[in-house]
ZAMARGU-4260 file (C-alpha; in steps of 0.2 Angstrom, whole numbers, plus 5000, padded with zeros to 4 digits):
<rodrens>
0) 5000/5000/5000 | 5007/5016/4995 | 5007/5032/5005 | 4999/5048/4997 | 5012/5062/4996
5) 5006/5076/5008 | 5000/5092/5000 | 5012/5106/5001 | 5008/5118/5016 | 5000/5134/5012
10) 5016/5144/5012 | 5027/5132/5004 | 5032/5133/4986 | 5032/5117/4975 | 5050/5120/4969
15) 5059/5108/4957 | 5074/5104/4967 | 5080/5089/4957 | 5098/5089/4950 | 5091/5088/4932
20) 5082/5105/4934 | 5090/5121/4928 | 5101/5130/4940 | 5089/5145/4938 | 5074/5134/4944
25) 5084/5127/4959 | 5087/5144/4966 | 5079/5147/4983 | 5083/5166/4984 | 5083/5178/4969
30) 5092/5194/4970 | 5079/5208/4968 | 5084/5225/4969 | 5077/5235/4983 | 5066/5250/4978
35) 5057/5264/4986 | 5040/5259/4988 | 5025/5270/4993 | 5023/5275/5011 | 5015/5260/5021
40) 5020/5246/5009 | 5033/5234/5015 | 5046/5226/5003 | 5041/5208/5002 | 5053/5193/5004
45) 5062/5181/5004 | 5060/5180/4985 | 5061/5164/4976 | 5062/5160/4958 | 5049/5147/4951
50) 5042/5141/4935 | 5025/5147/4930 | 5019/5130/4934 | 5025/5132/4952 | 5015/5148/4954
55) 4999/5139/4947 | 5002/5124/4959 | 5004/5137/4973 | 4987/5144/4969 | 4979/5128/4968
60) 4986/5123/4986 | 4982/5140/4994 | 4963/5138/4996 | 4950/5124/4996 | 4937/5126/4982
65) 4921/5117/4983 | 4917/5107/4967 | 4906/5115/4954 | 4912/5133/4955 | 4928/5141/4949
70) 4943/5146/4959 | 4943/5165/4960 | 4960/5172/4960 | 4963/5191/4962 | 4978/5198/4953
75) 4980/5216/4960 | 4994/5229/4959 | 4997/5247/4955 | 4995/5254/4937 | 5009/5248/4926
80) 5016/5235/4939 | 5014/5220/4926 | 4998/5212/4933 | 4989/5212/4916 | 5004/5202/4909
85) 5004/5190/4924 | 4986/5187/4923 | 4987/5184/4904 | 5001/5171/4907 | 4991/5163/4921
90) 4976/5161/4910 | 4987/5153/4896 | 4994/5141/4909 | 4978/5133/4915 | 4963/5123/4908
95) 4945/5130/4909 | 4951/5148/4914 | 4942/5165/4912 | 4949/5182/4914 | 4939/5196/4919
100) 4947/5214/4921 | 4941/5227/4932 | 4944/5240/4919 | 4930/5233/4909 | 4919/5233/4923
105) 4924/5252/4927 | 4923/5257/4909 | 4914/5274/4908 | 4908/5271/4926 | 4921/5276/4940
110) 4939/5273/4943 | 4935/5262/4959 | 4916/5263/4963 | 4912/5247/4953 | 4911/5234/4968
115) 4893/5232/4967 | 4893/5229/4948 | 4906/5216/4949 | 4899/5207/4964 | 4881/5206/4958
120) 4885/5205/4939 | 4900/5192/4940 | 4906/5185/4956 | 4890/5180/4965 | 4883/5171/4951
125) 4900/5163/4945 | 4903/5157/4963 | 4886/5148/4963 | 4891/5139/4947 | 4880/5149/4935
130) 4884/5155/4918 | 4888/5173/4917 | 4884/5185/4903 | 4885/5203/4911 | 4884/5219/4902
135) 4888/5234/4914 | 4876/5248/4912 | 4889/5260/4904 | 4891/5248/4890 | 4873/5249/4886
140) 4874/5268/4887 | 4890/5270/4876 | 4885/5256/4863 | 4900/5244/4868 | 4897/5227/4861
145) 4899/5210/4869 | 4898/5205/4887 | 4908/5199/4902 | 4907/5180/4900 | 4910/5166/4912
150) 4904/5149/4904 | 4896/5136/4915 | 4910/5124/4921 | 4924/5137/4922 | 4938/5130/4933
155) 4948/5147/4936 | 4941/5164/4936 | 4955/5177/4936 | 4951/5194/4942 | 4963/5207/4937
160) 4965/5226/4940 | 4969/5239/4953 | 4957/5235/4967 | 4954/5216/4962 | 4961/5212/4980
165) 4951/5226/4989 | 4943/5223/5006 | 4925/5223/5000 | 4929/5207/4989 | 4939/5197/5002
170) 4925/5185/5006 | 4922/5182/4987 | 4941/5179/4982 | 4949/5162/4986 | 4967/5169/4984
175) 4974/5186/4981 | 4990/5190/4972 | 4999/5206/4974 | 5011/5212/4960 | 5024/5223/4969
180) 5032/5236/4958 | 5044/5251/4958 | 5032/5266/4957 | 5044/5275/4945 | 5047/5261/4933
185) 5029/5256/4933 | 5023/5274/4929 | 5036/5274/4914 | 5031/5258/4908 | 5012/5261/4909
190) 5014/5278/4900 | 5024/5270/4886 | 5011/5256/4885 | 4997/5268/4883 | 5007/5278/4870
195) 5011/5262/4860 | 4993/5256/4861 | 4987/5274/4856 | 4975/5276/4871 | 4973/5292/4880
200) 4981/5302/4867 | 4999/5307/4863 | 5013/5306/4876 | 5009/5323/4884 | 4990/5318/4886
205) 4994/5301/4892 | 5005/5308/4905 | 4992/5320/4911 | 4979/5306/4911 | 4991/5295/4921
210) 4993/5308/4934 | 4974/5310/4936 | 4973/5291/4938 | 4986/5291/4951 | 4977/5305/4961
215) 4964/5292/4963 | 4974/5276/4964 | 4988/5282/4977 | 4975/5286/4991 | 4964/5271/4986
220) 4978/5259/4987 | 4985/5267/5003 | 4969/5265/5012 | 4965/5247/5005 | 4983/5240/5008
225) 4979/5225/4997 | 4996/5217/5000 | 4990/5213/5017 | 4976/5201/5011 | 4987/5193/4998
230) 4994/5175/5000 | 5007/5177/4986 | 5018/5192/4981 | 5025/5193/4964 | 5039/5204/4958
235) 5033/5215/4945 | 5040/5231/4936 | 5057/5236/4943 | 5058/5221/4953 | 5058/5206/4940
240) 5072/5203/4928 | 5072/5183/4927 | 5068/5171/4913 | 5052/5174/4904 | 5045/5157/4909
245) 5048/5159/4927 | 5042/5171/4941 | 5049/5178/4957 | 5037/5176/4972 | 5037/5179/4990
250) 5026/5166/4998 | 5025/5173/5016 | 5019/5191/5016 | 5008/5189/5031 | 5022/5194/5044
255) 5026/5209/5034 | 5008/5214/5032 | 5007/5213/5052 | 5022/5223/5054 | 5015/5236/5042
260) 5000/5240/5051 | 4987/5225/5053 | 4980/5225/5071 | 4986/5211/5083 | 4969/5202/5081
265) 4971/5200/5063 | 4956/5211/5059 | 4955/5227/5048 | 4971/5237/5046 | 4971/5252/5056
270) 4972/5268/5045 | 4988/5277/5049 | 4992/5295/5048 | 5006/5302/5036 | 5017/5304/5051
275) 5014/5286/5057 | 5019/5280/5039 | 5034/5292/5038 | 5040/5291/5056 | 5035/5273/5061
280) 5049/5272/5074 | 5045/5289/5082 | 5035/5289/5099 | 5017/5297/5096 | 5021/5311/5108
285) 5036/5317/5097 | 5027/5315/5080 | 5018/5330/5072 | 4999/5331/5073 | 4989/5317/5064
290) 4986/5325/5048 | 4974/5312/5040 | 4962/5313/5056 | 4961/5332/5054 | 4958/5331/5036
295) 4945/5317/5036 | 4931/5328/5042 | 4933/5341/5028 | 4926/5330/5015 | 4938/5339/5003
300) 4934/5338/4984 | 4945/5326/4976 | 4953/5339/4964 | 4957/5352/4978 | 4976/5356/4976
305) 4980/5360/4994 | 4986/5352/5009 | 4968/5347/5014 | 4967/5334/5000 | 4976/5318/5005
310) 4976/5313/4987 | 4985/5329/4981 | 4998/5327/4995 | 5001/5309/4990 | 5003/5314/4972
315) 5016/5327/4976 | 5026/5315/4987 | 5026/5303/4972 | 5032/5317/4961 | 5045/5323/4974
320) 5064/5322/4972 | 5066/5319/4990 | 5055/5304/4990 | 5065/5297/4974 | 5081/5301/4983
325) 5077/5289/4998 | 5075/5275/4987 | 5089/5278/4976 | 5102/5280/4990 | 5096/5263/4998
330) 5100/5254/4982 | 5118/5257/4984 | 5119/5258/5003 | 5130/5244/5010 | 5136/5238/4993
335) 5154/5234/4989 | 5153/5247/4975 | 5154/5261/4988 | 5172/5256/4993 | 5181/5252/4976
340) 5186/5270/4971 | 5197/5283/4979 | 5187/5298/4983 | 5195/5310/4996 | 5204/5321/4984
345) 5200/5329/4967 | 5209/5321/4953 | 5209/5333/4938 | 5220/5323/4927 | 5211/5307/4929
350) 5195/5316/4924 | 5203/5325/4909 | 5210/5307/4904 | 5192/5301/4905 | 5185/5313/4892
355) 5195/5329/4887 | 5186/5336/4873 | 5167/5339/4876 | 5153/5343/4866 | 5141/5354/4876
360) 5123/5351/4870 | 5108/5362/4873 | 5093/5350/4870 | 5080/5362/4865 | 5090/5370/4851
365) 5096/5354/4842 | 5086/5350/4827 | 5081/5332/4826 | 5072/5321/4813 | 5053/5322/4814
370) 5046/5312/4828 | 5064/5309/4835 | 5068/5315/4853 | 5084/5324/4857 | 5091/5310/4867
375) 5088/5298/4852 | 5096/5310/4841 | 5112/5311/4851 | 5112/5292/4853 | 5114/5291/4834
380) 5130/5281/4829 | 5132/5292/4814 | 5134/5307/4826 | 5146/5298/4837 | 5156/5293/4822
385) 5158/5311/4817 | 5163/5316/4834 | 5176/5302/4834 | 5183/5309/4818 | 5184/5327/4825
390) 5192/5321/4842 | 5177/5324/4853 | 5176/5311/4867 | 5163/5317/4878 | 5145/5324/4878
395) 5138/5336/4891 | 5120/5333/4888 | 5113/5348/4897 | 5099/5347/4909 | 5086/5334/4902
400) 5077/5330/4918 | 5060/5338/4922 | 5061/5357/4927 | 5050/5371/4930 | 5036/5370/4943
405) 5019/5363/4948 | 5004/5374/4950 | 4989/5363/4956 | 4988/5348/4946 | 4998/5355/4932
410) 5017/5356/4928 | 5022/5373/4922 | 5038/5377/4911 | 5055/5380/4916 | 5060/5398/4920
415) 5079/5395/4917 | 5082/5383/4903 | 5079/5368/4913 | 5091/5372/4927 | 5076/5373/4939
420) 5074/5355/4941 | 5059/5347/4949 | 5062/5328/4946 | 5074/5314/4943 | 5063/5309/4929
425) 5069/5312/4911 | 5057/5326/4903 | 5047/5318/4889 | 5051/5333/4880 | 5069/5327/4877
430) 5066/5308/4877 | 5065/5293/4890 | 5077/5285/4902 | 5080/5271/4890 | 5085/5283/4877
435) 5097/5291/4889 | 5105/5274/4894 | 5107/5271/4875 | 5117/5287/4873 | 5128/5281/4886
440) 5130/5264/4877 | 5133/5272/4860 | 5146/5284/4868 | 5156/5270/4876 | 5156/5260/4860
445) 5164/5276/4852 | 5176/5279/4866 | 5166/5292/4873 | 5158/5297/4890 | 5142/5306/4895
450) 5141/5320/4907 | 5124/5325/4916 | 5119/5339/4927 | 5114/5341/4945 | 5110/5358/4953
455) 5115/5358/4972 | 5110/5376/4974 | 5091/5376/4970 | 5077/5367/4963 | 5062/5373/4953
460) 5045/5376/4962 | 5040/5357/4959 | 5033/5345/4971 | 5046/5347/4984 | 5044/5365/4986
465) 5024/5364/4986 | 5026/5350/5000 | 5038/5362/5009 | 5025/5376/5008 | 5013/5364/5015
470) 5024/5361/5030 | 5024/5342/5025 | 5037/5331/5033 | 5055/5335/5030 | 5051/5346/5015
475) 5053/5363/5023 | 5070/5357/5027 | 5075/5357/5009 | 5075/5376/5007 | 5081/5392/5015
480) 5063/5396/5020 | 5055/5404/5035 | 5038/5404/5041 | 5031/5421/5045 | 5017/5421/5059
485) 5001/5428/5054 | 5003/5443/5067 | 5018/5449/5056 | 5010/5446/5039 | 5009/5465/5039
490) 5028/5465/5036 | 5025/5456/5019 | 5020/5462/5002 | 5003/5457/4994 | 5005/5444/4981
495) 4994/5449/4966 | 4980/5437/4960 | 4988/5424/4949 | 5005/5424/4956 | 5012/5412/4970
500) 5025/5424/4977 | 5032/5442/4975 | 5050/5448/4977 | 5054/5458/4992 | 5061/5476/4989
505) 5076/5481/4999 | 5065/5490/5013 | 5055/5475/5016 | 5070/5464/5016 | 5078/5475/5030
510) 5062/5475/5040 | 5061/5456/5040 | 5080/5455/5045 | 5077/5468/5059 | 5063/5457/5065
515) 5075/5442/5065 | 5066/5432/5052 | 5080/5432/5039 | 5098/5437/5037 | 5094/5451/5025
520) 5104/5457/5010 | 5117/5446/5002 | 5134/5451/4995 | 5126/5454/4978 | 5109/5452/4969
525) 5111/5440/4953 | 5100/5445/4939 | 5096/5461/4947 | 5082/5470/4938 | 5071/5484/4945
530) 5054/5479/4949 | 5057/5461/4945 | 5071/5456/4957 | 5078/5468/4969 | 5083/5456/4983
535) 5086/5438/4984 | 5071/5435/4994 | 5052/5432/4990 | 5036/5430/5000 | 5024/5416/4996
540) 5005/5419/4995 | 4993/5410/5008 | 4996/5392/5008 | 4985/5379/5017 | 4995/5365/5024
545) 4993/5347/5028 | 4988/5351/5045 | 4974/5364/5039 | 4984/5379/5044 | 4987/5393/5032
550) 5005/5399/5031 | 5015/5412/5022 | 5034/5409/5020 | 5049/5420/5015 | 5062/5410/5005
555) 5079/5413/4997 | 5083/5412/4979 | 5100/5417/4973 | 5093/5417/4955 | 5076/5418/4949
560) 5060/5418/4959 | 5056/5401/4953 | 5072/5393/4959 | 5071/5392/4979 | 5088/5389/4986
565) 5093/5373/4995 | 5098/5373/5013 | 5113/5362/5015 | 5114/5363/5034 | 5096/5361/5040
570) 5094/5348/5054 | 5085/5336/5043 | 5098/5336/5029 | 5084/5335/5018 | 5092/5346/5005
575) 5108/5336/5005 | 5099/5320/5003 | 5089/5326/4988 | 5104/5332/4979 | 5114/5316/4982
580) 5099/5305/4977 | 5098/5315/4961 | 5117/5312/4958 | 5116/5293/4961 | 5101/5293/4949
585) 5112/5299/4935 | 5127/5289/4938 | 5120/5273/4944 | 5104/5272/4935 | 5107/5281/4919
590) 5125/5276/4916 | 5134/5293/4915 | 5152/5296/4919 | 5152/5313/4926 | 5141/5327/4933
595) 5141/5346/4931 | 5138/5355/4947 | 5128/5371/4943 | 5128/5386/4954 | 5137/5376/4968
600) 5147/5391/4975 | 5131/5397/4984 | 5128/5383/4997 | 5132/5393/5012 | 5124/5408/5018
605) 5127/5417/5036 | 5122/5433/5044 | 5138/5445/5045 | 5142/5459/5057 | 5129/5472/5060
610) 5127/5483/5044 | 5137/5471/5033 | 5129/5460/5019 | 5127/5442/5024 | 5141/5430/5020
615) 5135/5421/5004 | 5150/5418/4993 | 5166/5409/4997 | 5157/5402/5013 | 5166/5386/5020
620) 5150/5377/5020 | 5151/5378/5001 | 5167/5370/5001 | 5161/5356/5014 | 5145/5353/5003
625) 5155/5352/4987 | 5167/5340/4996 | 5152/5329/5001 | 5145/5329/4983 | 5162/5326/4974
630) 5167/5313/4985 | 5151/5304/4983 | 5152/5304/4964 | 5171/5299/4965 | 5165/5284/4977
635) 5154/5277/4964 | 5167/5280/4950 | 5163/5296/4942 | 5170/5314/4942 | 5162/5332/4943
640) 5165/5348/4936 | 5158/5365/4943 | 5152/5382/4936 | 5159/5393/4949 | 5159/5411/4944
645) 5169/5417/4960 | 5186/5424/4964 | 5201/5414/4958 | 5205/5409/4976 | 5188/5402/4979
650) 5190/5392/4963 | 5206/5386/4970 | 5200/5382/4988 | 5184/5374/4982 | 5194/5363/4969
655) 5206/5357/4982 | 5192/5347/4991 | 5177/5347/4980 | 5174/5346/4961 | 5188/5338/4950
660) 5187/5352/4937 | 5181/5370/4936 | 5174/5380/4922 | 5186/5393/4916 | 5176/5409/4920
665) 5191/5419/4922 | 5199/5417/4905 | 5184/5416/4894 | 5179/5434/4895 | 5198/5438/4893
670) 5201/5429/4877 | 5185/5437/4869 | 5192/5454/4875 | 5209/5450/4867 | 5200/5446/4851
675) 5189/5462/4852 | 5203/5474/4856 | 5218/5464/4847 | 5228/5466/4863 | 5231/5451/4875
680) 5236/5461/4890 | 5221/5457/4900 | 5221/5439/4895 | 5240/5437/4900 | 5235/5445/4917
685) 5222/5432/4919 | 5232/5417/4915 | 5247/5423/4926 | 5235/5427/4940 | 5228/5409/4940
690) 5245/5402/4940 | 5251/5413/4954 | 5235/5410/4965 | 5238/5391/4962 | 5224/5386/4950
695) 5231/5373/4938 | 5225/5375/4920 | 5223/5356/4919 | 5209/5357/4932 | 5199/5369/4921
700) 5186/5366/4908 | 5191/5379/4894 | 5175/5382/4885 | 5169/5391/4870 | 5150/5396/4868
705) 5138/5387/4878 | 5119/5391/4883 | 5124/5405/4895 | 5129/5423/4892 | 5147/5429/4889
710) 5150/5433/4907 | 5160/5448/4910 | 5156/5450/4929 | 5176/5447/4932 | 5172/5444/4950
715) 5190/5441/4955 | 5194/5459/4951 | 5177/5468/4953 | 5173/5461/4971 | 5187/5452/4981
720) 5201/5463/4974 | 5192/5478/4970 | 5204/5489/4979 | 5221/5480/4974 | 5231/5488/4961
725) 5237/5482/4944 | 5247/5488/4930 | 5236/5489/4915 | 5239/5500/4899 | 5254/5508/4906
730) 5247/5514/4923 | 5242/5507/4940 | 5223/5504/4941 | 5212/5496/4955 | 5204/5480/4952
735) 5187/5488/4951 | 5193/5500/4938 | 5201/5486/4928 | 5185/5476/4928 | 5175/5491/4923
740) 5187/5495/4909 | 5186/5478/4902 | 5167/5478/4902 | 5166/5494/4893 | 5178/5488/4880
745) 5167/5473/4877 | 5150/5482/4877 | 5156/5496/4866 | 5165/5484/4854 | 5152/5470/4851
750) 5135/5477/4856 | 5123/5492/4852 | 5129/5503/4838 | 5145/5491/4835 | 5133/5475/4832
755) 5114/5476/4835 | 5113/5457/4836 | 5123/5455/4852 | 5113/5460/4868 | 5118/5465/4885
760) 5110/5452/4898 | 5106/5461/4915 | 5122/5465/4924 | 5130/5448/4920 | 5136/5449/4902
765) 5132/5448/4884 | 5120/5437/4875 | 5130/5431/4859 | 5137/5416/4849 | 5157/5414/4846
770) 5154/5419/4828 | 5144/5434/4832 | 5158/5440/4843 | 5171/5438/4829 | 5159/5446/4817
775) 5156/5461/4828 | 5176/5463/4831 | 5178/5464/4812 | 5165/5478/4810 | 5149/5469/4805
780) 5136/5480/4813 | 5121/5469/4807 | 5119/5451/4803 | 5114/5455/4785 | 5131/5463/4782
785) 5139/5446/4784 | 5141/5439/4767 | 5149/5423/4760 | 5165/5432/4757 | 5167/5436/4776
790) 5166/5418/4782 | 5184/5413/4779 | 5190/5426/4791 | 5177/5422/4804 | 5181/5404/4803
795) 5200/5408/4805 | 5197/5418/4821 | 5185/5404/4827 | 5199/5391/4825 | 5211/5403/4833
800) 5199/5403/4849 | 5198/5385/4848 | 5218/5384/4848 | 5218/5395/4864 | 5206/5383/4873
805) 5212/5367/4866 | 5232/5370/4866 | 5233/5371/4884 | 5231/5358/4898 | 5213/5354/4904
810) 5196/5350/4895 | 5192/5359/4879 | 5173/5361/4876 | 5163/5367/4862 | 5145/5368/4857
815) 5134/5364/4842 | 5133/5382/4839 | 5152/5383/4838 | 5153/5367/4826 | 5141/5375/4813
820) 5145/5393/4816 | 5129/5399/4821 | 5124/5417/4823 | 5111/5424/4835 | 5092/5424/4831
825) 5085/5440/4827 | 5077/5447/4843 | 5060/5449/4835 | 5059/5429/4833 | 5061/5426/4851
830) 5052/5442/4857 | 5040/5433/4869 | 5056/5425/4878 | 5067/5441/4879 | 5052/5451/4885
835) 5056/5444/4902 | 5073/5452/4902 | 5082/5436/4897 | 5091/5441/4881 | 5101/5425/4881
840) 5087/5417/4870 | 5095/5426/4854 | 5110/5415/4856 | 5101/5399/4857 | 5095/5397/4839
845) 5091/5379/4833 | 5104/5370/4823 | 5106/5354/4813 | 5122/5346/4816 | 5119/5330/4805
850) 5108/5338/4792 | 5094/5327/4797 | 5080/5340/4793 | 5086/5352/4781 | 5068/5360/4778
855) 5064/5362/4797 | 5062/5380/4803 | 5063/5377/4821 | 5068/5363/4833 | 5055/5352/4841
860) 5055/5364/4856 | 5051/5378/4845 | 5067/5387/4844 | 5069/5397/4828 | 5082/5390/4816
865) 5099/5400/4817 | 5109/5406/4802 | 5125/5396/4801 | 5141/5400/4792 | 5149/5383/4791
870) 5135/5370/4788 | 5132/5353/4796 | 5145/5340/4800 | 5144/5328/4786 | 5147/5341/4773
875) 5161/5349/4783 | 5170/5332/4786 | 5170/5330/4767 | 5179/5347/4765 | 5197/5348/4771
880) 5195/5368/4772 | 5180/5367/4783 | 5179/5372/4801 | 5176/5354/4807 | 5191/5347/4797
885) 5203/5360/4802 | 5197/5358/4820 | 5200/5339/4818 | 5219/5343/4814 | 5222/5354/4829
890) 5214/5342/4841 | 5224/5329/4833 | 5240/5338/4839 | 5232/5341/4856 | 5230/5322/4857
895) 5246/5316/4850 | 5257/5326/4862 | 5246/5325/4878 | 5244/5343/4880 | 5228/5340/4891
900) 5237/5333/4906 | 5253/5344/4903 | 5259/5357/4916 | 5259/5375/4912 | 5275/5383/4916
905) 5274/5401/4909 | 5264/5415/4901 | 5279/5426/4895 | 5279/5444/4890 | 5276/5446/4870
910) 5285/5456/4857 | 5267/5461/4849 | 5252/5466/4860 | 5241/5454/4849 | 5252/5439/4852
915) 5250/5426/4866 | 5263/5413/4871 | 5260/5398/4883 | 5274/5387/4888 | 5270/5369/4894
920) 5280/5354/4900 | 5272/5338/4893 | 5274/5328/4909 | 5256/5322/4912 | 5257/5332/4928
925) 5272/5322/4935 | 5286/5334/4938 | 5298/5320/4941 | 5295/5313/4924 | 5308/5317/4910
930) 5297/5328/4897 | 5299/5340/4883 | 5292/5357/4881 | 5278/5363/4870 | 5275/5381/4866
935) 5258/5388/4860 | 5259/5405/4850 | 5244/5413/4844 | 5240/5429/4834 | 5223/5438/4841
940) 5224/5451/4826 | 5218/5451/4809 | 5235/5456/4803 | 5251/5447/4800 | 5263/5449/4814
945) 5281/5443/4818 | 5290/5444/4835 | 5302/5436/4847 | 5296/5422/4859 | 5306/5422/4875
950) 5305/5412/4892 | 5316/5407/4906 | 5311/5390/4904 | 5319/5389/4887 | 5337/5381/4885
955) 5349/5388/4873 | 5352/5378/4857 | 5335/5369/4859 | 5328/5365/4842 | 5311/5373/4838
960) 5299/5361/4828 | 5282/5364/4820 | 5272/5349/4827 | 5261/5349/4811 | 5275/5343/4801
965) 5289/5341/4813 | 5299/5353/4803 | 5312/5364/4811 | 5308/5382/4811 | 5323/5389/4822
970) 5332/5386/4838 | 5333/5394/4855 | 5346/5408/4856 | 5358/5413/4870 | 5344/5425/4876
975) 5332/5410/4877 | 5322/5417/4863 | 5317/5413/4845 | 5307/5422/4831 | 5290/5417/4824
980) 5279/5424/4810 | 5260/5422/4811 | 5247/5426/4798 | 5230/5434/4803 | 5221/5423/4817
985) 5233/5409/4817 | 5243/5399/4829 | 5258/5388/4830 | 5260/5372/4841 | 5278/5371/4843
990) 5290/5358/4851 | 5306/5362/4859 | 5319/5348/4859 | 5337/5347/4865 | 5350/5345/4852
995) 5351/5327/4845 | 5370/5327/4844 | 5386/5338/4846 | 5387/5340/4826 | 5369/5347/4827
1000) 5376/5359/4841 | 5390/5365/4830 | 5380/5367/4814 | 5368/5378/4823 | 5382/5388/4831
1005) 5388/5392/4813 | 5372/5399/4806
</rodrens>
């Protein structure tokens, strides 16, 4: 007599552990990434990998079902989790199965108010063994054909949809399955699916619908907690990743459910407040007030967009960067990857060796193929082949994550070219996360790297700021913001209807400072504009918080009103957590190699002595914060560069502990000034001062045009060293006088009557392109005056500026506008944009690098097409005389001789004011290494010049070779000098070598 094998216990999986089974199927524990789930939902586990047949068997063993009726299985999960696909697979794996989707019951009825229809129309008759043919009322009203059919004799009835495992159906469901998912991945996949299937309109419409759906779904699921009734949890979107024929399950969710909030008697879960969910370990007496209990009595309308609506608050939390950061940081916490790389000190030359010639993109200005996103276009292998030919080995994508703000339920546009970030998600305007990852893969295949942005200084007015205004959780700690008590609201300005904040004038700023609320005036007001931005502080309108209280705040913004500044020393460290999470997302999730730190010099602010402006630049906290950011990036194998427009000492000090590289804000206006005036005196001063102060040129990103204005603030001279004296143009001047003289030269030389197409931008600089600076310096007063015959001299001058930036240590960066020779867009074509005072839009004209849309008049973002002088890259690379082909030659010299990691030794005096000489030691930064000398000689004038090059670092009898053909052009005399001749806007890349033999030495001595 044989014994019958016992049935598997309810929580045991029927795994195939035989030695003949594949190794994957014998796995007891599967590695599933930890993700940031929504508040209240615990991560299930331990996870096991089983064949689909194993899951079916588990469903069979999970509940007894009387003969004559189907086994009812609820497959529940959040939108986009993968529950529909799982239900389809289960249906295909069983005999006699039927699938009913709750979406069909809810069609044109209600998102979640369909319980009675499902119970009376389907579940009750099916459980009684009756055949079902049910047409919901909305089907009749809207003429939908067919019916929900459950034939007599059905063995399996799968009920699939959000809410399939809801509490009201518990008595009618035999076993519930919860599909656990990463919310961010689920949203992305869900929207992609809707777009692919053509439901809910285009991507923008589908995204709006998705957010409306989640405004209902998030609070519904939070209240229902369906995972607590599930016998099985399946890994879904963002958690799965195993063989298609298998599933990953967690068979024992019950203990987790109890830990998450089920009462001790196993009854109905107790609804928890926001604070209980967020601060589960905090004693109740130390928690903030119970928000949900206060709000429950208000019967808030579901579309209300303030703190009284739990759905709105939950939706904002879902959108917030702080919530994303918490999940992203946990993925790397405690892993070996965090200890594999040195991180304590910046390493400029390692960073430069990773990528030394960068293409700086500006997404909204790149013309793409019709229907193609920006990210898809820069993932084009043809583009990277062109880059590789030219010598470009890195791309700085520019900011491509969501930016702007949120007002009510709607997202609002960026106010600063996407540098007012509000999310870690890629903005659909630019593409998708998958497309970004493809950019990284294609770049790597062509020997290149991808550089992303983070903004440590501020965000936009997105979900994080709106939650901060509502006083929710840690969010106020993200920002420099102070709540003003109602009794002092008389100190605040009124906010006009339709506005959410108003800038403080200087008098109000002083009153609030005297009252002890804010620290008052800062060292300067960036983007100062009368009546628009007179101080760095703004006051909000009245905001209803999550506790029902109405508040008004005053908040700091170094830049525009829509860019609230991050507080790096709040006790919650919420701002730090947000920024680090954003960085980890770019590096670990997207696959970038480096990050630009935007506006990272303004991370510390402190009250100064009475009467003095607050200490806001060069503050030690900025150095400390940058050290934290840069070290974290180095820990995970990346590097950083900073855009820090401060004094040279601040750049040096920050660079000693913070970012690996710094943008060259000092020499950029100086080399433009040299071109405009035909005199390199100021440029030689800036170069020498940098060396004297201790800034290694190899630690700098020497850039040509980017999306920003040509900055001429000259902070080093005009602020920190305003009273120091310098020799300039034959007399002693103060730093302030020097800065003002340079600014006057530039404004007079390339704007106004000199050139009506370049425009002053506030007090910061000039909106222009590289080509338009050159055109103005050559006397072109209008764009129409630039003819075909003028292009060659503009191109020669453009290549000269490329030589200056590329033929010295450090990174060389140039933009699409440089590559095609773009001119500014006529101001009337961007009138609506520049009316706000931001004249920089004239320099951001659309351009087509690869000639993919020759007939396009705008970019996909609507930027007007700029006039270009050089043409697209394919045509240029076929022409040896083109800008791109000649650029390729000068970059080949840079690469062949290792100038990017060399050591700059000298910026000597010159024989002609238009000449510039740079002396370098080709040692890779190692002073103990035997190495030769390289000399860059440039002519910044449109005339032929000749003169003597002299330096104490030269040795008499050294041979002087032209690196282009290795031909000898002379030798160093006993005065340590040699003569050169340069045609207009030209340069020499020279190598100095010791005599090869005594005969050579004798031969030279007889010349």
